[in-house]
C-alpha positions, 0 to 999 in steps of 0.5 A: 833627408827631411826638408823644410821650405820658408817662404812656400807661398811664393812662386819660388817656394811652390816651385821648390816644393814641386821639385822636392815632391819628384826627389826620391831621397826627400821628405818634405817637412815644414812649410812656412810663409810670412802673411799667408801663415795659417792658410792651406797650401792648396788654396795658394798652389793648387797644382801641388796636390800631394800637399794641398792639405798642408797648412802654412806655418810661421817662418820661425826657427821653432818651426824651421829646426830639426829638419836636415835641410832648410830652403829659404825662398824669402824676399831679399834681406830676409835670410840672414836672420833666419839663417842665424838662428839655424843650427850648424847640423841644418844645411841652408839653401838660400834662393834669395840675394842675401849671400851671393855677393863677395864684395860688400861695397857691391851689396850696399850699392845695389840693396838697401839691407846690411851685408850679411857675408857670402856663402858658397855660390850655387852654380856648379857648371860656372867655369872658372879661370884656370880651368876648374869649375865652381862645383868644387866649392859645393861638395858638403857645403852647408850654407849655399847661395842659389844664383839669380835667375839672370846671372845664371843664363848670363853667366852660363852663356858668356864664361867659357869664352872668358875662361878660355881667353877667346873674348875680351873682358872689357866690352861685355853687353847683355840684353836679356828678356824675363817672364813675369813670374821674375817679379815675384807674386806681389800685385803690381800694376804694370804686371797685370795681364791687360799691361803685359799681353802683346807688349815688351818693355825694358826696365832697370836700364842704365846698369841699376839692376840688382843682379848686375854686380853678380853677373860681374862677379861670375865673369871676373871669375871666369876671366880672372880679371875684372869685367864690367857688364852693360846689363839691359833686362826686358819684360816679355809677355810670358809666365816663365823663362829668360833668353839672354842675348850676350856680345863680347869683342873677340880676342884678336886671332880667334877663329870661329872653330876656337870659339865653339871649341870654348863652349864645347870644352866647357859643357862636355859631360854637364847634365843640364847646360847643352851646347846646341848644334850650330845653326840651332839657337835657344828658346825659352819653350824648350827648357820650360818646367826643366832644369836645363839650359841651352846655349848657342855661340857664333862669331860675327866676324864683321863686327868682331864680336861673339854672340852667346845666347842661353835660354833657362826657366827662371823659377827652374834651373833659375831658382828652384831646380838650382836649389835641389841641385845644390841640395844634392851636392851638399848632401853627397848625392848624384847631382842630377837626382830628381832633376833629370826631367825634360820640360814640356811641349808645346 
């Protein structure tokens, strides 16, 4: 497949290119940008040695046309116009939020651009009410919305319990920490090294973070009933990674064994979602640079709550790795093609 990447100068776009360079069935086509158009890619992403001499083109239909697939790594609100100009013969994988939400009112409540509709949702491992998974909607799909990074971690942490009915849908609380790359590459004073190092801070407090409706949409799909989430994100002094700690009330009469069985059954045979052995807990270091997610779950019997924790690399399985996984499913390739690499340590 010949694949173009729009928004290639950002963190997400650079990460998409890193994964595509490892893919045995992909040739990297056009690479485009906005303000960085005309620059040599190596001056922006010096780690992408194989593409260092590529010059970033303008993000136009003429430059992006003629490819088998286009991955959009653009700011929120910019994907719809670009996608509309690409022909039906081109698969479009969107890493932004533009097509993730099925509810127009949810979009207009949290975003300041017109609602563009919804595409197939690119979280194949997501358990759904009734026993199926979101993977079924992705085979052959030529328009796919890549999930947000927080929704990936939170949904994979909690969905098995909701789908199995072992946790209640009406009291879900999430506190999640993210590395600074989740805020993008634009210069922001509060993200300067001297502000972030040695410090953690909350943001988007009080139910206003844009990923809230996406998390609720996913968990509602898993539960088969409305789910409301209290979501508090925090900024951690690290470049990559998300650690999501999620709690919900346990269903009456549910045992610790039944809780673990729900998660074990949900992720048995999955290539990228791993339920850890009892007593082992997810760490961001274990998944950095990989398309893998680690999950652990426990029952706090004294409080009557299930605690589920997930770790994910926000730029990999949280964005770019997921985009390539969706590209594989769309093209009819084995889902894990080019993605099975491990993380890095220490």
